TORKOL-4160 file (C-alpha; in steps of 0.2 Angstrom, whole numbers, padded with zeros to 4 digits, m for minus):
235
<pt num="1" X="m0035" Y="0034" Z="m0187"/>
<pt num="2" X="m0033" Y="0051" Z="m0178"/>
<pt num="3" X="m0040" Y="0063" Z="m0190"/>
<pt num="4" X="m0040" Y="0081" Z="m0180"/>
<pt num="5" X="m0026" Y="0090" Z="m0191"/>
<pt num="6" X="m0028" Y="0109" Z="m0189"/>
<pt num="7" X="m0040" Y="0108" Z="m0174"/>
<pt num="8" X="m0042" Y="0125" Z="m0166"/>
<pt num="9" X="m0035" Y="0127" Z="m0150"/>
<pt num="10" X="m0045" Y="0133" Z="m0136"/>
<pt num="11" X="m0041" Y="0150" Z="m0129"/>
<pt num="12" X="m0039" Y="0143" Z="m0112"/>
<pt num="13" X="m0025" Y="0134" Z="m0118"/>
<pt num="14" X="m0015" Y="0147" Z="m0126"/>
<pt num="15" X="m0010" Y="0158" Z="m0110"/>
<pt num="16" X="0009" Y="0161" Z="m0109"/>
<pt num="17" X="0019" Y="0154" Z="m0096"/>
<pt num="18" X="0033" Y="0166" Z="m0086"/>
<pt num="19" X="0050" Y="0158" Z="m0090"/>
<pt num="20" X="0053" Y="0149" Z="m0074"/>
<pt num="21" X="0036" Y="0142" Z="m0074"/>
<pt num="22" X="0040" Y="0135" Z="m0092"/>
<pt num="23" X="0055" Y="0129" Z="m0086"/>
<pt num="24" X="0046" Y="0120" Z="m0073"/>
<pt num="25" X="0034" Y="0113" Z="m0084"/>
<pt num="26" X="0046" Y="0105" Z="m0096"/>
<pt num="27" X="0055" Y="0097" Z="m0081"/>
<pt num="28" X="0039" Y="0089" Z="m0076"/>
<pt num="29" X="0034" Y="0083" Z="m0093"/>
<pt num="30" X="0052" Y="0077" Z="m0098"/>
<pt num="31" X="0054" Y="0058" Z="m0101"/>
<pt num="32" X="0071" Y="0061" Z="m0093"/>
<pt num="33" X="0062" Y="0065" Z="m0075"/>
<pt num="34" X="0069" Y="0050" Z="m0064"/>
<pt num="35" X="0051" Y="0044" Z="m0056"/>
<pt num="36" X="0052" Y="0026" Z="m0065"/>
<pt num="37" X="0039" Y="0029" Z="m0080"/>
<pt num="38" X="0051" Y="0020" Z="m0092"/>
<pt num="39" X="0046" Y="0004" Z="m0083"/>
<pt num="40" X="0027" Y="0004" Z="m0087"/>
<pt num="41" X="0018" Y="0001" Z="m0102"/>
<pt num="42" X="0001" Y="0001" Z="m0095"/>
<pt num="43" X="m0005" Y="m0014" Z="m0105"/>
<pt num="44" X="0003" Y="m0010" Z="m0121"/>
<pt num="45" X="0014" Y="m0023" Z="m0120"/>
<pt num="46" X="m0001" Y="m0036" Z="m0119"/>
<pt num="47" X="m0009" Y="m0027" Z="m0133"/>
<pt num="48" X="0006" Y="m0028" Z="m0145"/>
<pt num="49" X="0010" Y="m0046" Z="m0139"/>
<pt num="50" X="m0008" Y="m0051" Z="m0144"/>
<pt num="51" X="m0007" Y="m0041" Z="m0160"/>
<pt num="52" X="m0020" Y="m0029" Z="m0156"/>
<pt num="53" X="m0008" Y="m0016" Z="m0161"/>
<pt num="54" X="0004" Y="m0021" Z="m0175"/>
<pt num="55" X="0008" Y="m0003" Z="m0184"/>
<pt num="56" X="0009" Y="0015" Z="m0181"/>
<pt num="57" X="m0010" Y="0018" Z="m0188"/>
<pt num="58" X="m0017" Y="0005" Z="m0175"/>
<pt num="59" X="m0005" Y="0012" Z="m0161"/>
<pt num="60" X="m0012" Y="0030" Z="m0166"/>
<pt num="61" X="m0030" Y="0023" Z="m0163"/>
<pt num="62" X="m0025" Y="0016" Z="m0146"/>
<pt num="63" X="m0018" Y="0030" Z="m0140"/>
<pt num="64" X="m0031" Y="0042" Z="m0146"/>
<pt num="65" X="m0045" Y="0032" Z="m0139"/>
<pt num="66" X="m0036" Y="0032" Z="m0121"/>
<pt num="67" X="m0034" Y="0050" Z="m0122"/>
<pt num="68" X="m0052" Y="0054" Z="m0126"/>
<pt num="69" X="m0058" Y="0041" Z="m0114"/>
<pt num="70" X="m0051" Y="0038" Z="m0097"/>
<pt num="71" X="m0036" Y="0052" Z="m0098"/>
<pt num="72" X="m0049" Y="0065" Z="m0103"/>
<pt num="73" X="m0064" Y="0060" Z="m0093"/>
<pt num="74" X="m0054" Y="0056" Z="m0077"/>
<pt num="75" X="m0036" Y="0060" Z="m0075"/>
<pt num="76" X="m0039" Y="0077" Z="m0083"/>
<pt num="77" X="m0054" Y="0083" Z="m0073"/>
<pt num="78" X="m0047" Y="0076" Z="m0057"/>
<pt num="79" X="m0030" Y="0085" Z="m0059"/>
<pt num="80" X="m0040" Y="0101" Z="m0061"/>
<pt num="81" X="m0048" Y="0098" Z="m0045"/>
<pt num="82" X="m0032" Y="0094" Z="m0036"/>
<pt num="83" X="m0024" Y="0111" Z="m0044"/>
<pt num="84" X="m0039" Y="0120" Z="m0037"/>
<pt num="85" X="m0038" Y="0111" Z="m0020"/>
<pt num="86" X="m0019" Y="0117" Z="m0018"/>
<pt num="87" X="m0023" Y="0134" Z="m0023"/>
<pt num="88" X="m0037" Y="0136" Z="m0012"/>
<pt num="89" X="m0025" Y="0126" Z="0002"/>
<pt num="90" X="m0040" Y="0114" Z="0005"/>
<pt num="91" X="m0032" Y="0099" Z="0012"/>
<pt num="92" X="m0048" Y="0089" Z="0013"/>
<pt num="93" X="m0052" Y="0092" Z="m0006"/>
<pt num="94" X="m0034" Y="0086" Z="m0009"/>
<pt num="95" X="m0037" Y="0071" Z="0000"/>
<pt num="96" X="m0054" Y="0068" Z="m0006"/>
<pt num="97" X="m0048" Y="0068" Z="m0025"/>
<pt num="98" X="m0032" Y="0059" Z="m0022"/>
<pt num="99" X="m0043" Y="0046" Z="m0015"/>
<pt num="100" X="m0055" Y="0046" Z="m0030"/>
<pt num="101" X="m0040" Y="0045" Z="m0042"/>
<pt num="102" X="m0033" Y="0029" Z="m0033"/>
<pt num="103" X="m0051" Y="0021" Z="m0033"/>
<pt num="104" X="m0051" Y="0024" Z="m0052"/>
<pt num="105" X="m0036" Y="0014" Z="m0055"/>
<pt num="106" X="m0044" Y="m0002" Z="m0062"/>
<pt num="107" X="m0030" Y="m0015" Z="m0060"/>
<pt num="108" X="m0017" Y="m0019" Z="m0047"/>
<pt num="109" X="m0002" Y="m0013" Z="m0059"/>
<pt num="110" X="m0009" Y="0004" Z="m0062"/>
<pt num="111" X="m0012" Y="0007" Z="m0044"/>
<pt num="112" X="0006" Y="0002" Z="m0039"/>
<pt num="113" X="0013" Y="0012" Z="m0055"/>
<pt num="114" X="0002" Y="0027" Z="m0048"/>
<pt num="115" X="0008" Y="0026" Z="m0031"/>
<pt num="116" X="0027" Y="0022" Z="m0036"/>
<pt num="117" X="0029" Y="0037" Z="m0047"/>
<pt num="118" X="0019" Y="0049" Z="m0036"/>
<pt num="119" X="0031" Y="0046" Z="m0022"/>
<pt num="120" X="0046" Y="0046" Z="m0032"/>
<pt num="121" X="0040" Y="0063" Z="m0038"/>
<pt num="122" X="0039" Y="0069" Z="m0022"/>
<pt num="123" X="0056" Y="0066" Z="m0017"/>
<pt num="124" X="0062" Y="0076" Z="m0031"/>
<pt num="125" X="0052" Y="0093" Z="m0025"/>
<pt num="126" X="0059" Y="0105" Z="m0013"/>
<pt num="127" X="0050" Y="0102" Z="0004"/>
<pt num="128" X="0045" Y="0121" Z="0006"/>
<pt num="129" X="0035" Y="0118" Z="m0010"/>
<pt num="130" X="0024" Y="0103" Z="m0004"/>
<pt num="131" X="0007" Y="0107" Z="0006"/>
<pt num="132" X="0007" Y="0104" Z="0025"/>
<pt num="133" X="m0005" Y="0091" Z="0025"/>
<pt num="134" X="m0003" Y="0078" Z="0012"/>
<pt num="135" X="m0011" Y="0062" Z="0008"/>
<pt num="136" X="m0001" Y="0046" Z="0015"/>
<pt num="137" X="m0004" Y="0037" Z="m0002"/>
<pt num="138" X="m0001" Y="0050" Z="m0015"/>
<pt num="139" X="m0006" Y="0047" Z="m0034"/>
<pt num="140" X="0005" Y="0052" Z="m0048"/>
<pt num="141" X="m0008" Y="0064" Z="m0054"/>
<pt num="142" X="m0009" Y="0072" Z="m0036"/>
<pt num="143" X="0011" Y="0074" Z="m0036"/>
<pt num="144" X="0011" Y="0082" Z="m0053"/>
<pt num="145" X="m0003" Y="0095" Z="m0047"/>
<pt num="146" X="0008" Y="0098" Z="m0032"/>
<pt num="147" X="0024" Y="0100" Z="m0043"/>
<pt num="148" X="0015" Y="0112" Z="m0054"/>
<pt num="149" X="0008" Y="0122" Z="m0040"/>
<pt num="150" X="0025" Y="0123" Z="m0033"/>
<pt num="151" X="0032" Y="0131" Z="m0050"/>
<pt num="152" X="0016" Y="0142" Z="m0052"/>
<pt num="153" X="0011" Y="0134" Z="m0068"/>
<pt num="154" X="m0006" Y="0138" Z="m0073"/>
<pt num="155" X="m0019" Y="0125" Z="m0074"/>
<pt num="156" X="m0022" Y="0123" Z="m0094"/>
<pt num="157" X="m0002" Y="0121" Z="m0095"/>
<pt num="158" X="m0002" Y="0109" Z="m0081"/>
<pt num="159" X="m0014" Y="0098" Z="m0090"/>
<pt num="160" X="m0004" Y="0099" Z="m0107"/>
<pt num="161" X="0011" Y="0094" Z="m0098"/>
<pt num="162" X="0003" Y="0080" Z="m0091"/>
<pt num="163" X="m0005" Y="0072" Z="m0105"/>
<pt num="164" X="0012" Y="0076" Z="m0117"/>
<pt num="165" X="0021" Y="0066" Z="m0103"/>
<pt num="166" X="0009" Y="0051" Z="m0103"/>
<pt num="167" X="0008" Y="0051" Z="m0123"/>
<pt num="168" X="0026" Y="0052" Z="m0124"/>
<pt num="169" X="0031" Y="0038" Z="m0113"/>
<pt num="170" X="0017" Y="0026" Z="m0122"/>
<pt num="171" X="0027" Y="0031" Z="m0138"/>
<pt num="172" X="0042" Y="0027" Z="m0131"/>
<pt num="173" X="0036" Y="0010" Z="m0123"/>
<pt num="174" X="0029" Y="0006" Z="m0141"/>
<pt num="175" X="0046" Y="0009" Z="m0148"/>
<pt num="176" X="0053" Y="m0005" Z="m0138"/>
<pt num="177" X="0039" Y="m0017" Z="m0142"/>
<pt num="178" X="0034" Y="m0017" Z="m0160"/>
<pt num="179" X="0044" Y="m0010" Z="m0177"/>
<pt num="180" X="0042" Y="0009" Z="m0174"/>
<pt num="181" X="0058" Y="0019" Z="m0178"/>
<pt num="182" X="0062" Y="0036" Z="m0170"/>
<pt num="183" X="0056" Y="0045" Z="m0185"/>
<pt num="184" X="0040" Y="0036" Z="m0185"/>
<pt num="185" X="0038" Y="0039" Z="m0167"/>
<pt num="186" X="0040" Y="0058" Z="m0169"/>
<pt num="187" X="0028" Y="0059" Z="m0183"/>
<pt num="188" X="0016" Y="0049" Z="m0171"/>
<pt num="189" X="0018" Y="0062" Z="m0156"/>
<pt num="190" X="0015" Y="0077" Z="m0169"/>
<pt num="191" X="m0001" Y="0068" Z="m0176"/>
<pt num="192" X="m0008" Y="0066" Z="m0158"/>
<pt num="193" X="m0006" Y="0084" Z="m0154"/>
<pt num="194" X="m0023" Y="0087" Z="m0158"/>
<pt num="195" X="m0028" Y="0073" Z="m0148"/>
<pt num="196" X="m0020" Y="0080" Z="m0133"/>
<pt num="197" X="m0028" Y="0097" Z="m0135"/>
<pt num="198" X="m0046" Y="0089" Z="m0138"/>
<pt num="199" X="m0044" Y="0079" Z="m0122"/>
<pt num="200" X="m0036" Y="0094" Z="m0111"/>
<pt num="201" X="m0052" Y="0107" Z="m0118"/>
<pt num="202" X="m0065" Y="0091" Z="m0113"/>
<pt num="203" X="m0058" Y="0086" Z="m0096"/>
<pt num="204" X="m0057" Y="0104" Z="m0091"/>
<pt num="205" X="m0075" Y="0106" Z="m0093"/>
<pt num="206" X="m0082" Y="0091" Z="m0085"/>
<pt num="207" X="m0094" Y="0093" Z="m0071"/>
<pt num="208" X="m0093" Y="0081" Z="m0055"/>
<pt num="209" X="m0108" Y="0071" Z="m0061"/>
<pt num="210" X="m0100" Y="0066" Z="m0077"/>
<pt num="211" X="m0082" Y="0060" Z="m0071"/>
<pt num="212" X="m0077" Y="0042" Z="m0076"/>
<pt num="213" X="m0073" Y="0032" Z="m0090"/>
<pt num="214" X="m0075" Y="0013" Z="m0096"/>
<pt num="215" X="m0061" Y="0006" Z="m0106"/>
<pt num="216" X="m0064" Y="m0013" Z="m0103"/>
<pt num="217" X="m0051" Y="m0017" Z="m0117"/>
<pt num="218" X="m0038" Y="m0007" Z="m0110"/>
<pt num="219" X="m0042" Y="m0013" Z="m0091"/>
<pt num="220" X="m0041" Y="m0032" Z="m0098"/>
<pt num="221" X="m0025" Y="m0029" Z="m0106"/>
<pt num="222" X="m0019" Y="m0021" Z="m0089"/>
<pt num="223" X="m0024" Y="m0037" Z="m0079"/>
<pt num="224" X="m0018" Y="m0049" Z="m0092"/>
<pt num="225" X="m0002" Y="m0041" Z="m0092"/>
<pt num="226" X="0000" Y="m0045" Z="m0074"/>
<pt num="227" X="0002" Y="m0065" Z="m0078"/>
<pt num="228" X="0011" Y="m0062" Z="m0096"/>
<pt num="229" X="0025" Y="m0075" Z="m0095"/>
<pt num="230" X="0039" Y="m0064" Z="m0104"/>
<pt num="231" X="0038" Y="m0046" Z="m0103"/>
<pt num="232" X="0049" Y="m0029" Z="m0103"/>
<pt num="233" X="0039" Y="m0019" Z="m0093"/>
<pt num="234" X="0032" Y="m0020" Z="m0075"/>
<pt num="235" X="0015" Y="m0015" Z="m0080"/>
């Protein structure tokens, strides 16, 4: 069970955002953003069907493990590198880290989701906020970094928005898959806030040589979901 109550918030995550940047962050991290995230469960549907997850406590453990594993050790540090590449107008670095992200998506469904959501987000952004040189196949994480850069959102808040969007979408998916009411879902989101902060702080500090995370149970759930007989979600 997640047990990080009253965790110390790292100073880097406390910087204030100007009003327009804050509104941009709220838009990017909203579950209402029309990028198709609602269609994906990232293996959660299989895990619930197999009774790996059957209650709020087990769901909290599952999400906490993913936040501290692949999210903290892969998505967050690569999001940071993409953010820096955009700030430096470094098209080569943008291409490089986008390719790393896609290479790290361990199943066909996760890669398809990443590409579909990335392309959908780009369609929502003003053309004059996009870099001149963009990867042809763009990851959702890369597109999120591009959008955050266009809104002038600082890196720590970009990371928090990204992690919040992922966590909220997973909890919303769970409400459709298992006995989890809206009140319990909101309680779980509050409970996971410390895990989100810890994942952000850890991921922002990782050097290149420590990038990567092994989550075999999650990968199995994602792969087996591809052939699940009856399902609500695309992945």
